[in-house]
VOTIBA-681368 format. One record per atom (N, C-alpha, C, O, CB): x, y, z. Coordinates in steps of 0.1 Angstrom, whole numbers, plus 5000, padded with zeros to 4 digits. Each point is the difference from the previous one (the first is absolute). Glycine has a CB too. Example, Ala and Ser with C-alpha at 12.3 -4.5 7.8 and 13.67 -1.06 7.14 Angstrom:
// residues 2
513249435078/499150125000/500950125000/501050005007/497149885005/501550234981/500950115000/499250115008/500550115001/500749834977/
***
This chain:
// residues 410
085211088428/500349975014/499749845002/499149944995/500350315013/501649704999/499949865003/498749965007/499750085009/502849914991/496849914998/498949955007/500449955013/501049935001/498050014979/500250075031/500449955013/499049885002/498950025004/501950225006/499549644988/499049885000/500549925011/501249965001/498350034975/499549985034/500049925012/499349864996/498950004995/501150225021/500749684987/499549864997/499649935013/500950005009/500649994971/497449955023/499549935012/499549864994/499349994991/500150235022/501149684995/499449864998/499249955011/500450005011/501549964976/496950005010/499049965010/499349884997/499849974988/499850255016/500149695006/499449874997/498750034996/499550115004/501949755013/497950064975/498750024994/498949985010/498950065000/501949874977/499549985034/499349985011/499850115009/499150005009/501549784988/500250335002/500150125008/499050094994/499650105007/502849864999/497150034982/499150104994/498649944999/499849885000/502150224987/497249995013/498649964995/499949984985/499249924995/499950205024/501649974973/499949984986/500549874995/501149965003/499150284996/499049704993/500549864995/499749974986/500149894996/499750045026/499850184971/499749974985/500550124992/500550105005/497349765002/502250124980/500450114991/499250125001/500450114998/500549734986/497850145020/499050115002/500550085012/500150135000/497849744990/502450055020/500450095013/501250054998/500250115006/498749775010/502150084977/501350074998/499850124993/500650115002/500749694999/497950194989/499650114992/499450125007/500350124998/499349714985/499550155027/499550085009/501250085007/499950125002/498049725002/503050095000/501150055008/500950094992/500450115004/499649695010/500350164973/500950074991/499550104992/500850074994/500449765005/497550185000/499350124993/500650125003/500350035011/497849864989/502150194990/500450155002/499050075009/498850004998/502350014980/499650065033/499250085008/500850115006/501149965004/497449855001/501250314995/500950135004/500149975015/500950065005/498250134977/500249735026/500249985014/500849905005/500149975012/498150124988/502449824988/500849905003/501349984993/500050014988/498049905018/503150055001/501349984994/499849914987/499149915001/502150125022/499449994966/499949924987/500649875005/501050005006/499250194976/499249695015/500649885002/499749894990/499050004993/500850065030/501249844975/499649894991/500249885009/500849995009/500050134969/498449765017/500049895008/500449884991/499549984989/498850135026/502749804989/500449884992/499749885009/500350005012/501550124974/497649775008/500049885010/501349914998/500549974989/496850025010/503049975012/501249905000/499849885009/500450005011/501150204985/497849704999/499849875007/498850055012/498950054997/503849824999/497950125016/499250035011/500150155005/499450045010/500849724995/500650314987/500350155006/499550104989/500049984988/502149945026/497650204991/499850114991/501250115001/500550045010/496849914991/503050074987/501150125001/499550134994/499650014988/502449815009/498050295014/499450134997/501250104998/501049995008/497049965006/501950134977/500950094997/499350135000/499050034992/502549804996/499150275022/499450125003/500850124994/501250025003/497949885019/500250194969/500850124996/499950105010/498950075002/500849894975/501550055029/500050125010/500850124997/500650075009/499149765007/500450194970/500750124995/499350135005/498850034999/501949834980/500350215026/499650135005/499150015014/499650115004/500649944971/499649835030/499249995013/500849985011/501049934999/497149994990/501350155023/500850005012/498849925011/498850014999/503050244994/498949675016/499249935009/499450115010/500750095005/500749694992/497250185007/499550105009/500849995015/499850085009/497949914979/503249925013/500849975013/500950135001/500550035011/499549704988/500350344989/501050125000/499350115001/500750105000/500949794986/497150145015/499150114998/500550125008/500050114997/498049724998/502450135017/500350095010/501150114997/500250105007/499049725008/501550154975/501250094996/499450104991/500750094997/501149745004/496950164993/499350094994/499550125008/499849995012/499849834972/500050295007/499450125008/498649965005/499449914995/501850274991/498349895025/498849965007/498950004991/499149915001/501750185018/499150004973/498850024994/500049904986/499049984994/500750295016/501449674987/500049904989/499749875006/499349914994/502550224993/498649855026/499649875007/498550005001/499349904997/502950085017/497250144990/498550005004/499449974985/499149914999/501050275023/500249894966/499449984989/500149854995/499149954993/501450295003/500549695008/500149854995/499049925010/499349914996/503350124995/497450015022/499149935010/498550024996/499249915002/502650135017/497950074976/498650034996/499849914989/498849964999/501250285009/500849734982/499849934989/499849845004/499449924992/502050274994/499149765025/500049885005/498549965002/499549894997/502950155014/496950084995/498549975002/499349974988/498949955001/501250195017/500449914970/499349974989/500049874993/499549984989/500850245008/500349685012/500349874995/498749895004/500049884998/502850185004/496450005004/498849915007/499549934989/500149885002/499250275015/500249904972/499449924989/500949884995/499549894998/499250334996/502649815003/500949904996/500149895011/500249884997/501150294989/498749875027/500149915011/498949925002/500249895006/501050265004/497649894985/498849905000/500249904989/499649895002/498850285007/502249864979/500049924989/501349905002/499949884996/498950314988/502349855020/501349925001/500450005015/499750085008/501149984967/500049825028/500549995014/501450055000/500949954994/497649855011/501750325003/501350045002/500050075014/498950025006/501650014968/500750015032/500150085012/500750134998/500850024991/499349785023/499450304995/500550125000/501350045008/500350115004/497449934991/502949845008/501450035008/501050074990/499949984987/499849815029/501250304989/500950084994/500849934990/500450064990/499650095028/500549724984/500849924993/499449974986/500749984990/500249935033/497650104977/499449964990/499350124991/499249974990/500749815024/500450354990/499750114992/501250074995/501050015007/496950015004/502050044978/501150084994/499450124994/498850014996/502749794999/499450305005/499650124992/501250064992/501149965001/497250095017/501350054974/501150064991/500050155001/499350055009/500449774975/501150255009/500250145002/499050084998/500050105007/501949874989/497050014996/498750064996/498949965010/498950034998/501849974976/499749925038/499049965008/498949904998/499049975006/501450244998/500149724984/499249874996/500149905012/501149995005/499350044969/498549895031/500049915009/499749854993/499049994992/500250205026/501749714985/499849884993/500149895011/500950005009/499850094968/498449805021/500149895010/500849894991/499849984988/497950085027/503249874993/500949904992/499249865002/499349954991/503050185014/498049805006/499349865001/498650015001/499650085008/502449835003/497250014982/498649975000/499549864996/500849934993/499150315003/499049735007/499549864997/498550024996/499450115002/502249775015/497850024979/498550004998/499449965014/500649935008/499450014967/498850115027/499149965011/499449874998/499549984989/500250255016/500149695005/499549874998/498350034999/499550105005/502649765008/497250054979/498450034999/499350005013/499050065001/501049834978/500750045031/499449975013/500650105011/500049985012/499649774980/500950365002/500650105009/499050065010/498849965001/502950104980/498950035027/499350055010/499150114994/500150044989/501649905028/497250124992/499050084995/500650144998/501150045006/497049835005/501350224979/500450134997/500250085012/501150075000/497749914978/500450035031/500150095012/501249955009/500550085009/497049974989/502949835001/501249955009/501350054992/501050055005/497749715006/501350234974/501050054993/500250145003/501250045001/498549794983/499350255016/500150155003/500650025013/500950085001/497249974985/501449885025/500750015012/501549985000/500850075006/497149865003/502449954984/501549964998/500950114995/501150045004/498249744991/500050284994/500750114993/500150125007/500950084998/498349844982/499950105029/500150155010/500949975010/500850095003/496849984996/502649815006/500949975010/501649994994/500950035007/497149855007/502150084974/501350014994/500450144995/501250045001/498449724992/499450315003/500150154996/500450085011/500950094999/497549894985/501050005029/500550075011/501549985004/500850095003/496949895005/502649884991/501249965005/501150054990/501050055005/498049755006/500950214976/501050054990/500150135001/501250055000/498449794986/499450255016/499950135002/500850055014/500750115000/497049884985/502149945025/500750045012/501649944999/500950065005/496749935010/502649914979/501249944997/500950124993/501150035005/497949724994/500550304989/500650094992/500250135006/501050064999/498149834982/499850165027/500150155007/500950005012/500950085001/496649984992/502549845015/500650005014/501249944999/501050065004/496949935007/502249884983/501349944998/500549925012/501149944998/499350244985/499049815029/500549955011/499749855002/500849935006/499050305003/499049734985/499749865000/499849944985/499850084991/499149955032/501149854976/499849944987/498649984996/499250035008/502949864996/497650054985/498750004994/499349875008/498849995003/502150124973/500049795027/499649895007/499650045015/499049955005/502549904980/499350235021/499850055013/498650075002/499349975010/503250064991/497250054989/498650085001/499049904997/499050025006/501850204986/499249674999/499049914999/499749915012/498949975003/501650034975/500649975029/499949915012/499850075013/499549945010/501949894977/499250315014/499850065012/498650075004/499750025012/502850024984/496749994993/498650045003/500050135006/500950084998/498549695004/499750275005/499750135005/501050055011/500250125001/497449824995/503149975012/501050045007/501250064994/500550115005/498649745008/501350094976/501250064993/499550134992/500850094999/500549684999/497550244997/499650114992/500050135010/500350124996/498349714988/501050145029/499850115010/501350065004/499950105007/498149795000/503350054989/501250075003/500450124994/501150065003/499449745002/498650244984/500450124994/498850074996/499049934997/503149984994/497850215010/498850094997/499449974985/498849994999/502350195017/499849814974/499549984987/499549854998/498949984994/502850204997/499249735014/499449874999/498849975008/499249914996/503050024999/497650135015/498749995009/498850064992/498949955000/502450085024/499050094969/498950064992/499649884988/498949964999/502050325007/500049694988/499749924989/499449865004/499149954993/502850184996/498549825022/499349895004/498450015002/499249914999/503050035011/497650194994/498650025004/499150034986/498750015001/502250095022/499749904967/499350044987/499449864995/500549905002/501250324993/497149794996/499249894999/500149974984/499549894996/498950165026/502150034970/500049974986/501350054994/500750085006/496749944992/502949924990/501350054992/499850154998/500950095003/499549684983/498350265010/499850144996/500350105011/500550114997/497849804988/501450065028/500250085012/501650015002/500550105004/497149825007/503049964986/501450005004/500750104988/500950085003/499049665009/499750254975/500550084990/499650155001/500850084996/499149734991/499050225019/499850145006/500850045010/500350125001/497749854993/502449955015/500850045012/501450024995/500650095006/497949785011/502150064973/501350004994/500150134991/501050064999/499149675001/498850314994/499950124993/500250145009/500650104996/497849774988/500950105028/500150105009/501550015006/500450115002/497249865001/503049935001/501349995004/501150094990/500850085003/498549675008/500350204976/500950064988/499850165000/501050075000/498749724986/499150255013/499750165003/500650065010/500650114998/497449854995/501949985019/500750055012/501550024999/500650095005/497649805006/502350004982/501449984998/500550124990/500950075003/498949655000/499550294986/500450104989/499850155005/500750094997/498549724983/499850215029/499950135005/501150045010/500450115000/497349884996/502749915012/501150025009/501350014992/500950085004/497949805014/501450054972/501250024991/500250134993/501150054998/498849714999/498950305001/499950124993/500650105010/501050074997/496949874989/501550065026/500450095010/501449985003/500750105001/497149905007/502749894994/501349975002/501150074991/501050055004/497949745005/500750194979/500950074988/500050135002/501150064999/498449784985/499450225019/499950175002/500850035010/500850104998/497049934995/502249915020/500850015010/501649984998/500950075006/497049875005/502449964982/501449984996/500650104990/501250035002/498249735003/499850284985/500550114991/500250125009/501150064999/497649864980/500450135029/500250135009/501249985007/500950094999/496749955004/502749845003/501149995008/501350024993/501050075003/497749775011/501250084975/501350024990/500250144995/501250034999/498549754993/499350305005/500350144995/500650095013/500950084998/497049894983/501450005031/500650065012/501349985002/500850095004/497349895005/502349904989/501449965003/501150054988/501250035002/497849765011/500350214976/501050064989/500350165002/501150054997/497949764986/500050265022/500250135003/500850025011/500950094999/497249974992/501949865019/501050015011/501549974996/500950075003/497249865013/502049974976/501249954996/500750104990/501250005000/497949765004/500150334988/500550114993/500650105008/501150054998/497249904985/500950095027/500550115009/501249965008/500850085003/496850004999/502549785002/501249965008/501350014990/501150045003/497449795012/501250134972/501149994990/500650144998/501250024998/497749774990/500350305013/500350145000/501050045011/500950084998/496949964992/501949915021/500750045012/501249915002/501150055001/496850035010/502049804988/501149895004/499749884992/498949945001/501550155025/500749874967/500049864993/500049915010/499349914998/501950154983/499549945029/500249925010/498849965007/499849885003/502450214998/497050025002/498749985008/499249934991/499449915004/500750305009/499849824973/499149944992/500349854999/499049934997/500650284992/501649745012/500449875000/499449925011/499549894997/502350194992/498449985024/499849945012/498349995000/499549905004/502950215009/496950014981/498649985002/499449904990/499049935003/500950295006/500749784979/499549914990/500249855005/499149914998/501550264982/500549815026/500249875005/499149945010/499649895000/502550164994/497650065015/499049985010/498549964994/499349905004/502250265009/498349924979/498549964991/500149884994/499049925000/500450314994/501749744999/499949884992/500149875009/499449894997/501550254984/499949865028/500349885008/499150005013/499849905006/502650084984/497250135014/499349995014/498550044999/499149925004/503150145008/497550064984/498750054999/499149944989/498849975002/502350235007/499449794979/499149944989/499649865003/498849964999/502450194983/499749765023/499749865003/498850005011/499049925000/503750014994/497650165016/499050015009/498550054996/499049965005/503050075010/498050064975/498950044994/499349904992/498849995000/502150225000/499949724993/499549894992/499449905007/498949964997/502750074989/499149935025/499549905010/498550045006/499149925000/503450025007/497450184998/498750065005/498949994989/498949965003/502450215013/499149874971/499050004990/499549874998/498849984999/502150214990/500149705009/499749874999/499249945011/499149934996/502750074992/498450035024/499249965012/498650064999/499049935003/503250065011/497650144983/498750054999/499149934990/498949975002/502150245005/499749774981/499249924990/499549865005/498949964999/502550154984/499649835024/499749875004/498949995011/499249915002/503250034992/497650185014/499150025011/498450014992/499049955005/503150195012/498049944972/498850024993/499349864997/498849975002/502150254990/500149715001/499649874995/499949895011/499949884996/501150204984/499049965033/499849905010/501149894997/499749895003/497850164999/503849964994/501049914997/501050005011/501050074999/498649954977/500249905034/500950005012/501449974997/501050055005/497149895008/501949954978/501449954996/500850114993/501250025003/497949744994/500450324994/500750114992/500250115009/501050084998/497949864979/500350095033/500350115011/501249975007/501050075000/496649975004/502349845000/501249955010/501450014992/501050065004/497549765009/501450124974/501250004991/500450154998/501150045002/498049744985/500050315009/500550134997/500750085011/500950084997/497349934987/501449955029/500650085009/501249925007/500550065009/497350074994/502649754994/500949925005/501250045003/500749955009/498249924980/501650245004/501250065000/500050135008/501050075002/499549824977/498350155026/499850145006/499949985015/499149935005/499750164975/502149975027/500249995014/498850055008/499450104996/503049934999/497249905015/498850035007/500050155005/498950055001/501049715005/501250314998/500250125005/499750094988/499850125003/501949815014/498350044972/499850104988/498650014996/499550094994/502749854997/497149965014/498649994997/499250105009/500250005012/500149764979/498650315002/499150095007/498949915006/499949884997/500650324989/498749855022/498949935008/499149924991/499749895003/500350295014/499549894971/499349924990/500449884997/499349905000/500150294992/501949825003/500649884994/500549885010/500149884997/500650294984/499549885030/500149915012/498849925002/500049885000/501450295012/497549904988/498749955002/499649894989/499649895004/499750335007/500949814977/499649924990/501049874998/499549904996/499350314994/502549815014/500949915000/499849895011/500149884997/501350294993/498349895022/499749915011/498949924996/500149885002/500850265016/498049914977/498949924996/500449884990/499549895001/499150325004/502249824986/500449914990/500849895006/499849884997/500250304986/500849865025/500849895007/499249915009/500149885000/501850285000/497249905008/499049925007/499349904992/499949895004/499850305009/499849854974/499449904993/500849894995/499449904996/499350274998/502749845006/500849904996/500449905012/500649904998/500250264984/498849895029/500449915013/499149875001/498949994996/501950245017/499749694993/499349865001/499250005012/500349945010/501549924978/497250225011/498950015011/498749974995/499750024989/501650145023/497849804998/498749984995/499350134997/500550115002/499549705011/498850184981/499250114994/499550095012/499950125000/499549744979/500250065033/499650075012/501150075006/499750125003/498849725001/502650124997/501250065005/500550134991/500350105005/500449665005/499350224979/500250124991/498850105001/500350125001/501049744984/497650115016/499050105001/500150085014/499750125001/498849734983/501950085027/500250085013/501250084999/500150105007/498749725007/502250144979/501250085000/499850134992/500550115003/500849684999/497850184987/499650124991/499550105008/500250124996/499349744985/499750115029/499450115008/501150105005/499850124999/498249735009/502950114995/501250075006/500850074989/500750105004/499449745016/499950124968/500950064991/499150104992/499249974992/502449825006/498750345005/499250124994/501150114999/501150005005/496449945005/501950154982/500850134999/500350085013/500850095001/498249934975/500349945035/500450075012/500749905010/500150025012/497950144984/502549724997/500749915008/501350075005/500450104996/498649704991/501650135023/501250045004/501249974991/500049884996/499050125025/501950094975/500949974989/500949865003/500449934992/499750355004/500149715015/500849875005/499249884997/500549904996/500650215023/497549914984/499149874996/500149964987/500149884997/498450175019/501450064973/500049974986/501349954997/500149904994/498150285000/503049885011/501249954996/500449875006/500849934994/499750305003/498849735014/500349865003/499549904990/500649894998/499250195026/499049944970/499449904991/500949994987/500149904994/497650155016/502950084986/500850014990/501249935002/500349934990/498850265005/501649815015/501149925004/500049865001/500849924996/499650255013/498349804997/499649855000/499949964985/500549894997/498250125027/500750054968/499749964987/501449984993/500149904993/497650225006/503249985002/501449994994/501049915007/501250004997/498350234996/500049705017/500849915010/501150075004/501249945000/498349864989/500350325016/501150085007/499549985015/499550095007/501050104974/499849695024/499449965013/500650095011/499250035009/500449734982/501650275010/500650065011/499550155002/499750055011/502349804984/497950234991/499250115001/498449985005/499650085008/502050004973/497849845015/498649965006/500049975016/499150055007/500349844969/501650045028/500149975014/500350145008/499450025011/501549734983/499850345001/500350125006/498850094999/499850085010/502649884984/496850034996/498750105000/499149935010/499450075008/500850034965/499649775027/499249955010/500350045014/499150045008/500649774977/501550195019/500650035014/499850145002/499550045010/502449784991/498350274988/499850155001/498450025004/499750095008/502349974974/497149865012/498750015002/499449945012/498850025003/501250004974/501049895031/499749935012/498849904995/499149975008/501750245009/499349744973/498949914996/500449854998/500449964989/498650245000/500949725021/500549875000/499449894991/500649904998/499950175023/498249974974/499349914990/500950014988/500549904995/497150145014/502650104985/500950024989/501349925002/500449934991/498550295006/501649805014/501349955003/500249854997/500949964994/499350225022/498749744990/499749885000/500049964984/500649904996/498250115028/500450054969/499949974984/501350014994/500449924991/497250175006/503250015007/501450034994/500849885003/500649954991/499450305012/500049705009/500849885005/499749884990/500849934994/499250155032/498649904972/499549894992/500549994987/500349904993/497950105019/501850154982/500550014987/501449974998/500549944991/497850225006/502449895014/501649974999/500249855002/500949944993/499750295019/498649704995/500349865001/499749934986/500849924996/498750085029/499450044969/499849954986/501250034991/500549924993/497050115011/502950094997/501150044991/501449925004/500849974991/498050285006/501349725013/501449915005/499749864996/500949944994/499750195028/498249824981/499749864995/500249994984/500449904996/498050075025/501350134972/500150004986/501550044994/500349994988/497350075014/503249975006/501450074998/500949864997/500249935009/499650315008/500649744970/500849884997/501550045002/500849905002/497550024980/502150205020/501350055001/500549975015/501249995003/498450214979/499649795027/500449975014/500449865002/499449914994/499150265015/502649814999/500349865004/499049945010/499250075006/503349994989/497749835007/498949935009/500250055014/499150035007/500949754979/501250245018/500250045014/499550155002/499450035011/502649814991/498250254988/499650155000/498449985000/499350065009/502850054976/497449825006/498450005000/499549975011/499150075005/500849884974/500649925027/499449945012/500250105012/499050035007/501549724985/500650325011/500150115008/499150114998/499450055010/502749874993/497850134987/499050114996/498649965004/499250065007/502250024974/498349815014/498549955003/499749985015/499050035005/500849844973/501250085028/499949995016/499850125007/499250015009/502349814989/499350294997/499950135006/498650054996/499450065009/503149984991/497049954987/498850064998/498749925007/499050065004/502150044974/499049785023/499149925006/499750055015/498950005005/501849794980/500550265022/499950045013/499350135002/499250025010/502849854993/498350224987/499450145000/498449974997/499150055006/503450094984/497449785001/498449984997/499349945010/498950055003/501549904975/500349955029/499249955012/499850105011/499050005007/501949794987/500150295009/500050125010/498850084998/499350035009/503249984991/497350044988/498950104996/498749915001/499050055006/502450104978/498549725011/498949925000/499649985014/498749995002/502049924977/500150075030/499549965014/499650135006/499149995009/502449814994/499050314994/499550125005/498450024997/499250045008/503250054988/497349864991/498650014996/499249905008/498850025004/501950054972/499949815026/499349905008/499850045014/499149965006/501649884981/500150235017/499950065015/499050105001/499150015008/503349954998/497750134983/498950105001/498549934999/499150035007/502650154980/498349745003/498849934998/499449925015/498850015004/502049964970/500349975031/499549945012/499650115012/499149975007/502449824986/499150325008/499650095009/498650064997/499250035009/503350014995/497349994983/498650044996/498949915003/498950055003/502250074980/499149745017/499349905003/499749995014/498849995004/502249904977/500050135028/499949995014/499250125006/499149985008/503149914991/498150244995/499150115004/498749984997/499150045008/502650094989/497949804990/498649984997/499549915009/498850015005/501450034972/500549855027/499349915012/499850055011/498949975005/502049884987/500050255015/499850085012/498850074999/499049995008/503550034996/497450064986/498950094998/498449914999/499050055005/502950124983/498249715006/499049914999/499749945015/498949995004/501749964970/500450025034/499949965014/499350105007/499049975007/503049904992/498550255000/499450125008/498650014997/499350025010/502850094990/497449894988/498649994997/499149915006/498950025006/501950054975/499949825018/499349875008/499650025014/498949965005/502549904981/499850205022/500050025015/498950115002/499249995010/503449964993/497450164988/498950105001/498549954999/499150045007/502650114984/498149765000/498849954998/499649905012/498850005004/501550044970/500849895033/499649925010/499650095012/499149965008/502349864984/499250295009/499850085012/498650074999/499350045010/503350004993/497049984982/498750064999/498849905004/499050035006/501950124975/499449735014/499149885004/499949985016/498949985005/501849884971/500450165032/499949985012/499250135008/499249985010/503249864987/497850274999/499150115004/498649994997/499250045008/502650104989/497849794992/498749984997/499449895009/498950015005/501650064972/500349835026/499549905010/499650045014/499049975006/502449884982/499750255016/499850065014/498950095000/499650025012/502849974994/497050064985/498850085000/498749924996/499050044995/502650164999/498649675011/498949914999/499449964985/498949974998/500650135024/501549924968/499849964987/499350134993/499849994988/500049755018/500050375000/499350104993/501050094993/501150035006/497149965009/501550054973/500750074990/499750175002/498950044999/500849744984/501350305020/499650145004/500050064985/501049994993/500250025033/497750064971/499850054987/500850144998/500350085009/497449794990/502750144988/500950124996/499050135003/498950004997/502649874983/499150225027/499450125003/500050124990/499650115003/500949815018/500050044967/500150104988/498850054995/499049935002/503049974991/497950215001/498650074996/499549904988/498850014997/501950255008/499949664990/499549914989/499149885007/499249944994/503150114989/497949935029/499149915006/498950065008/499249945006/502649904995/
***
């Protein structure tokens, strides 16, 4: 098999390594590192990495879920090497092969005046959390998780849990739990699918005996309509178990809202809500209204909003007589029009003007209601003050004496 060699040239000044001894530490054979040779060329170093049979971790999401988790568990075993050599756990620097072996590509020696061991361990933990969430969820990059902090991790149940863990070992235990949960569910799914296939085969045999044409029609329906729907539902259920909102949305993308049962409308509405550009507080308040007991139209509204089917969302909001939902639909439509590069300048300007008018109309209603509530509050306060003044006058007319309460407690 032809070797796959990748050559990189880097300035010596960019590396901590500056001696034959340092280069030997980098190039020494180690099962956790990609094989590399180093040549000096004036002020540069030429590194040749042997990437034969290796795949970048950037492509790991195409692998089965349990394989992804096995490799991520192995990332947590790199701590000892991380303390000895300087490298990063970003996906572009990690590679794996078919047997699940994990290898680090670029590395350097640590300076003798480097940071303390506990700080190195904190850096490793932060990078480990980032690469795990990047590989499992796929919505944000490694850099996003490093810079985003708690706010970004809180956008998904899995990443929120991983962020709360304190050691690499705790992360590995949680990953093992996810794998066990996935394998158990996959086993149940296979049994269900096998039973379904057997039932369909029996029905098809009976229909064949009665009418060849009937069999053709039925078989076509199963193949082109029912089976894709069943496959989509199974994928959605797996994604829900894995708390993977991106996969859940993707699996049901081609399924009409009308074909979804209440349970799947509920989980899909929640998934789309998570993808909305709303604050954590806003999402938390909306989540209180998204339950299995919610109005079907309310669940369908958030699904249509997520799918950018704005007209359907507006119809649903009007059917529910909910102007707050209607206002949000108009705002989404406005953003959609602003991003539409296919519209001419005049068309875009006309649509935006129309939308601004509708948004303003609803917004002014809210302002009017707020003003009315404020006036009612002021009237009530004024009335209380008048009653207090009357009581004080009555007291003065009685010579300043206060009449005691005649209740039994006195």
